One Martini backbone bead per residue (centre of mass of N, CA, C, O) as a GRO file, in nm:
protein
  393
    1MET     BB    1   0.624  -1.675   3.567
    2SER     BB    2   0.877  -1.864   3.468
    3MET     BB    3   1.041  -2.060   3.241
    4ALA     BB    4   1.118  -2.282   3.460
    5ASP     BB    5   0.807  -2.265   3.565
    6ASN     BB    6   0.663  -2.516   3.332
    7SER     BB    7   0.502  -2.800   3.375
    8ASP     BB    8   0.222  -2.707   3.214
    9PHE     BB    9   0.428  -2.652   2.974
   10ILE     BB   10   0.501  -2.631   2.625
   11ILE     BB   11   0.823  -2.509   2.544
   12LYS     BB   12   0.969  -2.359   2.254
   13GLN     BB   13   1.203  -2.302   2.020
   14ASP     BB   14   1.251  -2.091   1.767
   15PRO     BB   15   1.412  -2.182   1.478
   16SER     BB   16   1.398  -1.878   1.337
   17HIS     BB   17   1.441  -1.760   1.655
   18LYS     BB   18   1.676  -1.711   1.849
   19GLY     BB   19   1.567  -1.678   2.190
   20LYS     BB   20   1.277  -1.769   2.114
   21PHE     BB   21   0.948  -1.843   2.252
   22PHE     BB   22   0.688  -2.097   2.244
   23LEU     BB   23   0.359  -2.198   2.289
   24HIS     BB   24   0.241  -2.521   2.237
   25ALA     BB   25   0.126  -2.621   2.536
   26TYR     BB   26  -0.138  -2.697   2.765
   27LEU     BB   27  -0.167  -2.931   3.068
   28GLY     BB   28  -0.341  -2.815   3.268
   29LYS     BB   29  -0.628  -2.739   3.528
   30GLU     BB   30  -0.665  -2.449   3.538
   31SER     BB   31  -0.866  -2.156   3.529
   32VAL     BB   32  -0.605  -1.982   3.568
   33VAL     BB   33  -0.378  -1.869   3.316
   34LYS     BB   34  -0.019  -1.820   3.333
   35VAL     BB   35   0.199  -1.718   3.122
   36PRO     BB   36   0.516  -1.720   3.077
   37ASP     BB   37   0.780  -1.547   3.079
   38GLY     BB   38   0.915  -1.501   2.734
   39VAL     BB   39   0.687  -1.548   2.565
   40VAL     BB   40   0.618  -1.468   2.215
   41LYS     BB   41   0.433  -1.722   2.129
   42ILE     BB   42   0.108  -1.846   2.031
   43SER     BB   43  -0.012  -2.127   1.936
   44SER     BB   44  -0.197  -2.327   1.780
   45TYR     BB   45  -0.388  -2.495   1.995
   46ALA     BB   46  -0.260  -2.453   2.295
   47PHE     BB   47  -0.541  -2.546   2.475
   48ALA     BB   48  -0.716  -2.652   2.222
   49ASP     BB   49  -0.968  -2.845   2.040
   50GLU     BB   50  -1.229  -2.986   1.880
   51ASP     BB   51  -1.161  -3.280   2.007
   52ASN     BB   52  -1.018  -3.110   2.275
   53PRO     BB   53  -1.171  -2.951   2.487
   54ASN     BB   54  -1.183  -2.674   2.725
   55ASP     BB   55  -1.370  -2.654   3.059
   56THR     BB   56  -1.173  -2.469   3.274
   57ILE     BB   57  -1.096  -2.217   3.135
   58THR     BB   58  -1.150  -1.854   3.216
   59LYS     BB   59  -0.842  -1.743   3.221
   60ILE     BB   60  -0.590  -1.544   3.041
   61ILE     BB   61  -0.244  -1.463   3.099
   62LEU     BB   62  -0.035  -1.239   2.937
   63PRO     BB   63   0.265  -1.151   2.863
   64ASP     BB   64   0.457  -0.882   2.739
   65SER     BB   65   0.625  -1.073   2.538
   66VAL     BB   66   0.393  -1.097   2.355
   67GLU     BB   67   0.359  -1.072   1.977
   68GLU     BB   68   0.208  -1.355   1.901
   69ILE     BB   69  -0.110  -1.489   1.770
   70GLU     BB   70  -0.232  -1.756   1.654
   71LYS     BB   71  -0.444  -1.933   1.510
   72LEU     BB   72  -0.664  -2.066   1.737
   73ALA     BB   73  -0.525  -2.039   2.021
   74PHE     BB   74  -0.824  -2.033   2.197
   75GLY     BB   75  -0.964  -2.262   2.090
   76TYR     BB   76  -1.207  -2.440   2.268
   77CYS     BB   77  -1.256  -2.258   2.524
   78THR     BB   78  -1.563  -2.297   2.670
   79ALA     BB   79  -1.503  -2.111   2.955
   80LEU     BB   80  -1.409  -1.856   2.841
   81LYS     BB   81  -1.405  -1.487   2.957
   82GLU     BB   82  -1.086  -1.399   2.974
   83ILE     BB   83  -0.831  -1.151   2.877
   84ARG     BB   84  -0.486  -1.078   2.925
   85TRP     BB   85  -0.312  -0.853   2.771
   86PRO     BB   86  -0.043  -0.740   2.629
   87GLU     BB   87   0.212  -0.483   2.691
   88ASN     BB   88   0.309  -0.348   2.387
   89GLU     BB   89   0.379  -0.214   2.092
   90GLU     BB   90   0.303  -0.488   1.915
   91LEU     BB   91   0.024  -0.691   1.804
   92TRP     BB   92  -0.037  -1.018   1.669
   93ILE     BB   93  -0.335  -1.157   1.521
   94GLY     BB   94  -0.504  -1.416   1.414
   95LEU     BB   95  -0.723  -1.633   1.312
   96ASN     BB   96  -0.983  -1.711   1.501
   97ILE     BB   97  -0.901  -1.722   1.825
   98PHE     BB   98  -1.230  -1.777   1.938
   99GLU     BB   99  -1.313  -2.038   1.844
  100GLY     BB  100  -1.546  -2.204   2.053
  101CYS     BB  101  -1.601  -1.966   2.276
  102ARG     BB  102  -1.913  -1.997   2.435
  103SER     BB  103  -1.854  -1.789   2.702
  104LEU     BB  104  -1.801  -1.542   2.543
  105GLU     BB  105  -1.909  -1.182   2.576
  106LYS     BB  106  -1.631  -1.006   2.586
  107ILE     BB  107  -1.429  -0.775   2.377
  108SER     BB  108  -1.108  -0.607   2.362
  109ILE     BB  109  -0.921  -0.454   2.151
  110PRO     BB  110  -0.610  -0.394   2.163
  111LYS     BB  111  -0.402  -0.119   2.111
  112ASN     BB  112  -0.159  -0.304   1.976
  113VAL     BB  113  -0.382  -0.357   1.761
  114ILE     BB  114  -0.375  -0.246   1.407
  115ARG     BB  115  -0.422  -0.541   1.272
  116LEU     BB  116  -0.688  -0.717   1.114
  117ASP     BB  117  -0.825  -1.017   1.084
  118SER     BB  118  -1.010  -1.265   1.082
  119PHE     BB  119  -1.319  -1.263   1.310
  120LYS     BB  120  -1.447  -1.517   1.463
  121MET     BB  121  -1.757  -1.548   1.640
  122PRO     BB  122  -1.918  -1.634   1.895
  123ARG     BB  123  -2.254  -1.632   1.987
  124SER     BB  124  -2.192  -1.516   2.284
  125LEU     BB  125  -2.092  -1.256   2.160
  126LYS     BB  126  -2.194  -0.916   2.237
  127THR     BB  127  -1.903  -0.761   2.274
  128VAL     BB  128  -1.708  -0.526   2.069
  129GLU     BB  129  -1.412  -0.344   2.118
  130VAL     BB  130  -1.276  -0.055   1.963
  131HIS     BB  131  -1.027   0.136   1.873
  132ASP     BB  132  -0.861   0.418   1.705
  133ASP     BB  133  -0.595   0.238   1.554
  134LEU     BB  134  -0.715   0.108   1.310
  135ILE     BB  135  -0.545   0.045   0.973
  136SER     BB  136  -0.639  -0.271   0.933
  137ILE     BB  137  -0.895  -0.468   0.741
  138GLU     BB  138  -0.899  -0.776   0.679
  139GLY     BB  139  -1.182  -0.852   0.475
  140GLY     BB  140  -1.337  -0.614   0.560
  141ILE     BB  141  -1.677  -0.645   0.582
  142ILE     BB  142  -1.586  -0.965   0.690
  143CYS     BB  143  -1.418  -0.973   0.949
  144PHE     BB  144  -1.673  -0.978   1.120
  145TYR     BB  145  -1.816  -1.296   1.238
  146TYR     BB  146  -2.030  -1.551   1.280
  147GLU     BB  147  -2.077  -1.852   1.351
  148GLY     BB  148  -2.236  -1.987   1.052
  149ASP     BB  149  -2.201  -1.778   0.853
  150ASP     BB  150  -2.256  -1.680   0.549
  151ALA     BB  151  -2.164  -1.476   0.297
  152MET     BB  152  -2.429  -1.312   0.285
  153GLU     BB  153  -2.456  -1.248   0.589
  154ARG     BB  154  -2.182  -1.103   0.630
  155THR     BB  155  -2.271  -0.861   0.440
  156PHE     BB  156  -2.567  -0.776   0.488
  157HIS     BB  157  -2.490  -0.828   0.813
  158SER     BB  158  -2.259  -0.629   0.914
  159GLN     BB  159  -2.050  -0.655   1.187
  160THR     BB  160  -1.822  -0.461   1.116
  161VAL     BB  161  -1.989  -0.206   1.090
  162ARG     BB  162  -2.127  -0.214   1.366
  163ILE     BB  163  -1.872  -0.213   1.544
  164LEU     BB  164  -1.727   0.043   1.435
  165LEU     BB  165  -1.974   0.253   1.477
  166GLN     BB  166  -1.944   0.260   1.795
  167ASN     BB  167  -1.703   0.426   1.700
  168PRO     BB  168  -1.658   0.763   1.613
  169THR     BB  169  -1.398   0.726   1.432
  170TYR     BB  170  -1.598   0.565   1.257
  171LYS     BB  171  -1.690   0.621   0.908
  172VAL     BB  172  -1.928   0.662   0.655
  173ILE     BB  173  -1.784   0.775   0.340
  174ASP     BB  174  -1.883   0.753   0.035
  175GLY     BB  175  -1.876   0.420   0.091
  176PHE     BB  176  -1.655   0.442   0.328
  177MET     BB  177  -1.447   0.312   0.566
  178VAL     BB  178  -1.328   0.548   0.815
  179ASN     BB  179  -1.042   0.656   0.975
  180THR     BB  180  -1.037   0.978   1.105
  181LYS     BB  181  -0.768   0.990   1.258
  182HIS     BB  182  -0.581   0.847   1.010
  183LYS     BB  183  -0.708   0.858   0.725
  184VAL     BB  184  -0.842   0.564   0.655
  185ALA     BB  185  -0.929   0.338   0.409
  186LEU     BB  186  -1.050   0.027   0.484
  187PHE     BB  187  -1.334   0.006   0.313
  188TYR     BB  188  -1.568  -0.083   0.067
  189VAL     BB  189  -1.912  -0.083   0.108
  190ALA     BB  190  -2.115  -0.038  -0.133
  191ARG     BB  191  -2.073  -0.178  -0.425
  192ASN     BB  192  -2.238   0.031  -0.667
  193GLN     BB  193  -1.979   0.103  -0.851
  194LYS     BB  194  -1.755   0.141  -1.117
  195LYS     BB  195  -1.714   0.438  -1.031
  196VAL     BB  196  -1.469   0.564  -0.795
  197ARG     BB  197  -1.446   0.797  -0.513
  198VAL     BB  198  -1.246   0.902  -0.290
  199PRO     BB  199  -1.249   1.072  -0.018
  200ASP     BB  200  -1.177   1.352   0.110
  201GLY     BB  201  -0.880   1.326   0.332
  202VAL     BB  202  -0.762   1.078   0.249
  203LYS     BB  203  -0.433   0.912   0.290
  204VAL     BB  204  -0.516   0.595   0.303
  205ILE     BB  205  -0.505   0.282   0.139
  206GLY     BB  206  -0.591   0.002   0.261
  207THR     BB  207  -0.578  -0.307   0.326
  208SER     BB  208  -0.827  -0.449   0.129
  209CYS     BB  209  -1.024  -0.219   0.042
  210PHE     BB  210  -1.091  -0.363  -0.271
  211ASP     BB  211  -1.151  -0.648  -0.222
  212GLU     BB  212  -1.256  -0.916  -0.480
  213SER     BB  213  -1.225  -1.237  -0.362
  214GLY     BB  214  -1.570  -1.294  -0.279
  215TYR     BB  215  -1.793  -1.107  -0.323
  216LEU     BB  216  -2.163  -1.112  -0.244
  217CYS     BB  217  -2.376  -0.824  -0.258
  218PRO     BB  218  -2.574  -0.641  -0.096
  219CYS     BB  219  -2.622  -0.375   0.069
  220PRO     BB  220  -2.655  -0.257   0.370
  221GLU     BB  221  -2.948  -0.134   0.499
  222GLU     BB  222  -2.849   0.016   0.769
  223LEU     BB  223  -2.691   0.253   0.592
  224GLU     BB  224  -2.876   0.407   0.391
  225MET     BB  225  -2.823   0.320   0.098
  226MET     BB  226  -2.785   0.255  -0.209
  227MET     BB  227  -2.897   0.011  -0.377
  228CYS     BB  228  -2.734  -0.248  -0.591
  229GLY     BB  229  -2.900  -0.494  -0.597
  230THR     BB  230  -2.827  -0.816  -0.650
  231HIS     BB  231  -2.538  -0.707  -0.734
  232CYS     BB  232  -2.236  -0.613  -0.731
  233LYS     BB  233  -1.988  -0.403  -0.855
  234ASN     BB  234  -1.719  -0.380  -1.044
  235VAL     BB  235  -1.433  -0.218  -1.041
  236GLU     BB  236  -1.289   0.016  -1.297
  237GLU     BB  237  -1.272   0.304  -1.147
  238VAL     BB  238  -1.028   0.518  -0.974
  239VAL     BB  239  -1.036   0.805  -0.759
  240LEU     BB  240  -0.781   1.011  -0.623
  241PRO     BB  241  -0.713   1.228  -0.408
  242LYS     BB  242  -0.457   1.449  -0.306
  243SER     BB  243  -0.455   1.340  -0.003
  244VAL     BB  244  -0.325   1.098  -0.100
  245ARG     BB  245  -0.012   0.898  -0.005
  246LYS     BB  246  -0.117   0.582   0.020
  247ILE     BB  247  -0.073   0.238  -0.094
  248GLU     BB  248  -0.137  -0.063   0.017
  249PHE     BB  249  -0.111  -0.376   0.060
  250LEU     BB  250  -0.364  -0.522  -0.125
  251ALA     BB  251  -0.581  -0.299  -0.188
  252PHE     BB  252  -0.653  -0.446  -0.502
  253LEU     BB  253  -0.747  -0.726  -0.468
  254HIS     BB  254  -0.901  -0.879  -0.732
  255CYS     BB  255  -0.934  -0.638  -0.952
  256GLU     BB  256  -1.021  -0.748  -1.263
  257TYR     BB  257  -1.165  -0.462  -1.385
  258LEU     BB  258  -0.939  -0.279  -1.339
  259CYS     BB  259  -0.829   0.011  -1.569
  260SER     BB  260  -0.839   0.279  -1.374
  261MET     BB  261  -0.607   0.535  -1.243
  262ILE     BB  262  -0.666   0.840  -1.057
  263TYR     BB  263  -0.456   1.117  -0.964
  264GLU     BB  264  -0.482   1.450  -0.825
  265GLY     BB  265  -0.192   1.440  -0.780
  266LYS     BB  266   0.141   1.394  -0.745
  267THR     BB  267   0.372   1.163  -0.802
  268ALA     BB  268   0.565   1.228  -0.545
  269ASP     BB  269   0.311   1.193  -0.326
  270LEU     BB  270   0.305   0.877  -0.400
  271THR     BB  271   0.272   0.562  -0.234
  272VAL     BB  272   0.343   0.221  -0.351
  273GLU     BB  273   0.302  -0.084  -0.267
  274GLU     BB  274   0.371  -0.388  -0.298
  275GLU     BB  275   0.103  -0.560  -0.432
  276ALA     BB  276  -0.150  -0.366  -0.459
  277PHE     BB  277  -0.219  -0.521  -0.765
  278MET     BB  278  -0.307  -0.802  -0.711
  279TYR     BB  279  -0.487  -0.951  -0.949
  280CYS     BB  280  -0.474  -0.706  -1.185
  281PRO     BB  281  -0.465  -0.751  -1.513
  282LYS     BB  282  -0.530  -0.465  -1.639
  283ILE     BB  283  -0.331  -0.286  -1.470
  284GLU     BB  284  -0.063  -0.455  -1.514
  285ARG     BB  285  -0.048  -0.390  -1.834
  286LEU     BB  286   0.022  -0.120  -1.770
  287GLU     BB  287   0.277   0.098  -1.780
  288THR     BB  288   0.087   0.292  -1.608
  289LYS     BB  289  -0.112   0.268  -1.340
  290ILE     BB  290  -0.098   0.585  -1.267
  291LYS     BB  291  -0.270   0.886  -1.314
  292CYS     BB  292  -0.137   1.192  -1.284
  293SER     BB  293  -0.157   1.533  -1.288
  294ASP     BB  294   0.164   1.546  -1.401
  295SER     BB  295   0.215   1.350  -1.633
  296GLU     BB  296   0.158   1.514  -1.894
  297ARG     BB  297   0.321   1.764  -1.815
  298LEU     BB  298   0.592   1.623  -1.796
  299LYS     BB  299   0.606   1.520  -2.083
  300LYS     BB  300   0.588   1.802  -2.214
  301ALA     BB  301   0.833   1.926  -2.071
  302LYS     BB  302   1.042   1.723  -2.175
  303CYS     BB  303   0.988   1.770  -2.473
  304ARG     BB  304   1.047   2.074  -2.471
  305LYS     BB  305   1.337   2.053  -2.367
  306PHE     BB  306   1.442   1.876  -2.595
  307SER     BB  307   1.371   2.067  -2.824
  308GLU     BB  308   1.544   2.309  -2.728
  309GLU     BB  309   1.814   2.165  -2.731
  310LEU     BB  310   1.821   2.077  -3.031
  311SER     BB  311   1.777   2.355  -3.153
  312ARG     BB  312   2.035   2.479  -3.033
  313ILE     BB  313   2.236   2.287  -3.169
  314LEU     BB  314   2.169   2.368  -3.456
  315LEU     BB  315   2.241   2.672  -3.430
  316ILE     BB  316   2.533   2.630  -3.346
  317ASP     BB  317   2.619   2.472  -3.593
  318GLN     BB  318   2.550   2.693  -3.802
  319LYS     BB  319   2.741   2.913  -3.688
  320ILE     BB  320   3.005   2.760  -3.724
  321ARG     BB  321   2.973   2.702  -4.036
  322SER     BB  322   2.957   3.018  -4.116
  323GLY     BB  323   3.216   3.163  -3.967
  324ALA     BB  324   3.155   3.325  -3.678
  325TYR     BB  325   3.306   3.241  -3.424
  326PRO     BB  326   3.187   3.130  -3.163
  327ASN     BB  327   3.134   3.159  -2.817
  328VAL     BB  328   3.016   3.078  -2.508
  329ASP     BB  329   2.924   3.360  -2.417
  330LYS     BB  330   2.755   3.434  -2.665
  331LEU     BB  331   2.571   3.183  -2.667
  332ALA     BB  332   2.452   3.219  -2.387
  333ALA     BB  333   2.327   3.500  -2.438
  334GLU     BB  334   2.156   3.427  -2.693
  335HIS     BB  335   2.002   3.169  -2.527
  336ASN     BB  336   1.969   3.206  -2.219
  337VAL     BB  337   2.220   3.048  -2.086
  338SER     BB  338   2.461   2.866  -1.971
  339VAL     BB  339   2.784   2.778  -2.013
  340ALA     BB  340   2.743   2.478  -1.939
  341THR     BB  341   2.525   2.424  -2.156
  342ILE     BB  342   2.707   2.478  -2.400
  343HIS     BB  343   2.910   2.254  -2.341
  344ARG     BB  344   2.701   2.028  -2.371
  345ASP     BB  345   2.628   2.093  -2.665
  346LEU     BB  346   2.913   2.038  -2.781
  347ASP     BB  347   2.915   1.741  -2.695
  348LYS     BB  348   2.670   1.662  -2.871
  349ILE     BB  349   2.797   1.722  -3.143
  350LEU     BB  350   3.006   1.501  -3.120
  351GLU     BB  351   2.800   1.268  -3.085
  352PHE     BB  352   2.646   1.349  -3.375
  353SER     BB  353   2.884   1.346  -3.598
  354GLY     BB  354   3.021   1.054  -3.684
  355THR     BB  355   3.302   1.059  -3.596
  356ASP     BB  356   3.643   0.971  -3.475
  357CYS     BB  357   3.618   1.157  -3.249
  358ILE     BB  358   3.678   1.180  -2.896
  359LYS     BB  359   3.745   1.476  -2.872
  360ARG     BB  360   3.624   1.786  -2.896
  361LYS     BB  361   3.898   1.937  -2.987
  362ASP     BB  362   3.919   1.765  -3.258
  363LEU     BB  363   3.655   1.919  -3.380
  364ILE     BB  364   3.637   2.172  -3.175
  365LYS     BB  365   3.795   2.465  -3.231
  366TYR     BB  366   4.009   2.730  -3.115
  367ASP     BB  367   4.037   3.070  -3.210
  368HIS     BB  368   4.239   3.321  -3.090
  369TYR     BB  369   4.199   3.541  -3.303
  370GLN     BB  370   3.871   3.509  -3.329
  371LYS     BB  371   3.739   3.406  -3.059
  372GLY     BB  372   3.652   3.101  -3.164
  373TYR     BB  373   3.477   2.858  -3.334
  374TYR     BB  374   3.571   2.555  -3.525
  375TYR     BB  375   3.592   2.319  -3.775
  376ALA     BB  376   3.814   2.043  -3.853
  377LYS     BB  377   3.564   1.901  -3.993
  378ASP     BB  378   3.367   1.732  -4.216
  379PHE     BB  379   3.010   1.721  -4.141
  380THR     BB  380   2.702   1.551  -4.037
  381LEU     BB  381   2.427   1.563  -3.866
  382ASP     BB  382   2.229   1.293  -3.782
  383ILE     BB  383   1.975   1.480  -3.659
  384GLU     BB  384   1.874   1.690  -3.863
  385ALA     BB  385   1.621   1.565  -3.993
  386THR     BB  386   1.469   1.514  -3.729
  387LEU     BB  387   1.460   1.802  -3.628
  388MET     BB  388   1.310   1.934  -3.866
  389SER     BB  389   1.047   1.738  -3.847
  390SER     BB  390   0.995   1.727  -3.507
  391PHE     BB  391   1.091   2.020  -3.358
  392LEU     BB  392   1.064   2.228  -3.561
  393PRO     BB  393   0.837   2.477  -3.676
   0.00000   0.00000   0.00000
């Protein structure tokens, strides 16, 4: 069906994306609905709503042009049994798109959906199939849940864990639900430790992996894990193995007690997306959020390098003052550094001299007869006292 042949559809142009069209509403009475080609987005309540349910639609066929399905898009289609998904590069689906679809018995999450939001399921739904490429499960352990479940039931009898474990790609490892194909930690299942170590081999800490924005749960009994008692514990310290390369957006959302992050790899190997630590007041106040294996070593190396540089400047200054007439070649050989390094040291002497000299040659002159340097003015290095007390042994 073309965009022109759409008498049963209200199709509007997206004001924020010229040339793109969205399905606002379906007005027809057909049992099999084929959405017109060219539609990019399916709006919320496009086919029915709670006050006006649709009891005729049994199948909806979406064109490959569809890129986004808004929340509750198919909601309250009470006779719906089948969806033909679009085949495109990536599809985004919103919250609870099948709420109230009480005839739906089976759903396969399409391969082009790699990020899932909250997925409320009608009680009629017996089978949910997931593919191998889900890399983000927002809502974590309560992503999949049945209509009418309260917060305790969603967690204690986790449908998310049950559904994912039916696909062997997903495994619970050391208390984490892990996509072993993409090596992503999707969410922290156990919730029974204040100090947590992410399992070796994980490369990505997924969106909402540690989200603590409202969980209250003992751990699911069916996982045969150590029970955490009446309530789960808030995470205070997280250790990341060196295999981790990325922390995604909102990975630690609302971890209000988190105060320590230790990464066993190097600083340069880890990418942290913006707002990964949103509403984490204790970690946000730290000057450095994550302590990496090379953090202290780098600080010591920089301090040592700084100390060596300043010590060398002092010695060069003393040699020039003594009337030894050193030149750059001799100084470079004596200190086992390059000629360029000595030139930088001489520039530093000018900088620390406190004189009104602008050019180095106005302060540090070269004597062609002696073949070395001498000072044209009497001065004292401003850093001398600091160097002697802080850097020299």
